[in-house]
N, C-alpha and C positions, 0 to 999 in steps of 0.2 A: 437466581434463575427459578422460574416457576413452570409447572406443567399442569395440565388439566387431565385428571385420571378418572375414567368412568368407574363407578362402583355400583354394584347391584345391592339395593336394600329393599327387601320386600319385593314388590312388583315394579319398582321404579329404578331407572338408571340415573345416577346423579353424577354431575361433573364436579369434582372436588379440586380446589386449588391448593396445591401443596408445594412446599419448598423442596427443590431437587437436591436432597442431601440424605444421607443415611441417618435415621433417627438414633439417638443414644439408646433408646429402648422402645419396643413396640409389643404390646400384648396381642394375642390371637383373638380375633372376633369371628364367631360363626353363628349362623342362624340355627335355632333349635325350637323346641316347644316346651312349655311349662304349664302343667295342669291343663293341657289341651289348648293353650293359647300360643300364638306366635311369639317368639322370644329371641334374645341374643345373649350368647355366652361370651364373656370376656375372661381370659385366663393368661397368667404369666408362667404356667407350667407347674405352679405349686398351689396357688389359690385361685378361686374363680368367683365370678359374680354373674348372676342371671337377671336380665332386665326384661320386663314385660310391658312394652309400650301401650298396649290396649288399656291397661289399668294404671299406667303412669308410675309404676313402682319397680324398685329393685327387690326381687323376691327371694333371691338366694345369695349367700355369701359364706364362704368357708374354704377349708382345704379341699383339694380335689380328692374325691372319694371319702371325705369326712362328713360330719354332721353339718346341717344348715344352721348357722348361728342366728338367722332371722326367723322370727315366729311367722307362721302362715296360718290363716284362719281355716277351720274345717269347712268343707263344702256346705253351702246352705242356699235356700231359695230366698233371694232378696225381694222384699216388697217394694212397690213404687214409693219413692221418697225416702227409703232407707239410706243411711250412710253405709256404703259398701266398704267395710274395713277388711281388706284382703290380707293385711299384714305387710311385712317388708318395710322398705324405706319410702317416705313420702315427704312432700314439701308443703308447708303452710306459710301463711303470712302472720307476722306478730305485730303487736300483742293481741292476744285473744280477746281482750277487753274492747278492742276496736273493730271486731268483726262486723258489727252492725253497720259501721261506716264503710267497711271494705266491701262487703257483699250482701248486706241486708239481713243477715241472720244474727240474732243477738245471742252470742255464746255458742250456739250449736245449730246445725252441723257446720263443718268447715266449708270453705269455698267449693262449690260443686263443679267448678271448671278446673281449677288447679289440682283438686283431688277428686276426680270423678269422671274425667273425660280422657280419651286417648291422647297420647303424646306422639308427635312426629319424631321420626328417628332417621339418622343418617350417619355414616362413617365419614368424618371430616378429615381424617389423616390416618395413616397406618396405626392400628391399635387404639384409636380414639373414637368413641361413640358419643353422639350428641342426641339428647332427648329434649324436645321443645314442646311446651304446653300451648294450648289455645290461649287467647287473651281473655282474662277475667273481665266480663262486662261491668262488674261492680267496682273493682279496684283499678281496672284499666292496666293491669300488670300481666306480663308474660314471663314465665320462668323457663330457663334453659339449664339443663344439667349436662356437663361435659365429663365423661367417664373414661378413665384410663388407669394403667398401672405405672407406678414410678419405678425406676431402677432398683430402689431399695426393697421393692416388693409390696409397698403400700398400694391399696386401691384408693384412687383419688377422685373425689367428686367436687367439681367446681360448679357452684350454683350461681347463676346470674339472673338478676331481675331487671326488666325494662318497663318503665312507666310510659305507656303509649297513648293513654287517654284519661279523661276525667280530671276532677279537682285535685289540687295538691293534698297530700296526707303524710302523716308521720308513720313510718312503716319499716318493718325489718324482715329478714329471712329467718326461717325456722325449719330445720331439718330434723326429722323424727325417724329413728330406726327402732322398729318393734322387734324385740329379741326374745329368744327362748330364755326363760328365767334360769339363772344359775345359782351358785352358792352365795355369791357376794358381789356387790358393786362398790367400787371405790371412786370417790370424787375429791378433787383438790379443794383446799381451804385457804383463803387469803389470810395472812398473818394480821392484816388490818381490817378484817371483815367488820361491817357495821352490825352484823347479826349475832345475837347470843348463840354460842356454840358453833358459830362459823357458817351457818346455813339458814336459808329462809324456808319455813314450812308453809307449803301452799295448800295443804289440807290438814285438818286437825288430828287425823289418825297417823300422820307420818312419824316413823320411828327410826332412829339411827342406832345401829348395833354397837358401834364403838367409834371413838374419835381421837384424833391427835391434833397437834397444833397446826399441821399442814395438810391433813387428809381426814376423811371420814369413811366409814364402811356401813353399808346398808345390807341387811339380809332379807331378800324378797320373801314375801309370804302371800300365798294365794287367798288368804282370808282378811288381809289388812291392806287397805288402800294407802298408798304413799305417793306424795309428790313434793319434791324438794328442789330448791335452786341454790346455787352458790355464786357469790360475787368474787370468784377466784381470779387470781392474776394470770392463770393459764386456762385455756379452754380444752379440757380433756376429761375423759371418763373411761373406766376400765371395768368390764364385766368378767367374772370368773365362772366358767362353765366346764365342769368336769376337768379335763386335762389341758384346757387352753384358756388364755386370756385374750379377750377381744377389746382392743383399744380404738376409741374414736377421738381424734384430736384436730384442732385447728389453730391457726396463728391468731391469737386474740389481738384485735386492733383497738385503739382508744375510741371511746364513745359511750353513749348512754345505752345500756342494754334493757330489754323488756323485763317487766315484773320488778317487784322490790322497790327499794328507796331510790330517790334521785341520786345519780352518780354511783349507785350500788345495785344496778340491775344484774341479771343472771345470764352469763354466756353459756352456762351448762345447767340442764335440769334433768331430773330422773323421776320416772313415774312407774307405779305398779298397778296394773289392772287387777283388782281383787275379785275375780270371778273364777271359781274353780273350773267352770265349763269353758271359759275363754280367758285363760290366765297368761299374761305376757307382761313384759317390762318395756319401757321406752328409754332409750338413750337419746337425749335431745340437745342439739347444738343450735344456738341462736346468734344471729348477727346483730350489730348495733343498729339502733333506729336512725333513719335518715328522714329529712324533709323532702319527699319525692314529688316532683312535678313532671309534666309531660317532657320527655327527653332524658329524664334521670336514668342512670344505669349503675347498678351496684352489685357486688358479688361477695361470696365467701368460699373458701376452699377447705374441704374436710378430708382427712386421711383416715382410712380404716386399716387395721393390721391385726394379724393373728399371731400369738406367741405361745410356744409350747411351755407347758409346766412340767418340768422333770419330776420324776418320783423322788429325786434327791433335793427338790426345792423345799426347804424347811420353813421358810418364812414368806408366805404369800403377800403379806402386807408390805414387805420391803420390795418385792418384785413389782407390786402395783405402784408403790411410791416412785420407783425408777421410771416406770412407763408413763405415769402422769406428768413427770417433769421433763422427760426426754422428748422434745418436740420432733416429730417425724420429718424426714427429708424426702 
């Protein structure tokens, strides 16, 4: 049985088709403002996420009353043509080496429509918010993010792309969370990695603080640029910031991932912006490449979670190892 429920989002009343049943779990969604812009706050009573549709980004994530784990740019006057890097989480199309084909910019800046114009927003079910981009005229792709909280407490981002126009192309999804730099970031390593030391260095200054057969640790440094990727069997990454661990994870599916060698692309990448005036890190999750043509639709689902680090936790690396391997539900 279905019913049509009117829901007020912004200035519009939307008729949402929902199943007439009590959901297993539903987060609270409420309108708010963020840095003076209209926004929506999703919360499960313990953690919260704040979405700002006008800039198409998730700008806050963390414990209620706690620090924002996402980096936000300081206020500035953007010049015409500038890439407006507000911070938070954003969506790009991969691989970067194909951007000239996708939207006519060779290497930089990113797609000005998918990352630069407002997203439409609506509540499609109790506790479920949908953000939808405009259609990129270059790639002919539209991106939708469906945001909710799982019963486990994870914040869930389902990213769906639809190819609506244009020539066929080999393309993938790329979710980038800009975070406040912490003490360490841990990435999984494949036991059969084709790369020496288990990772792909994407800039020559990249440094790894320590490594094991199944995991490596990077210590972010405001003065040293770092970009690495891993051809890991699992798609997960953990950042340690003060007294919490921030994990991003996804269910890795079979396929060719962007960057790196054939059959050994990277589902997970990590980047350090080495600018003391604008210092942040990026936790990046990539989907497999597909041959998209008009009518193609593909997606990936990402889980965010926050985990307390007790003062009695004596071995951070073991905690990180557990989080990297334990896929969220």
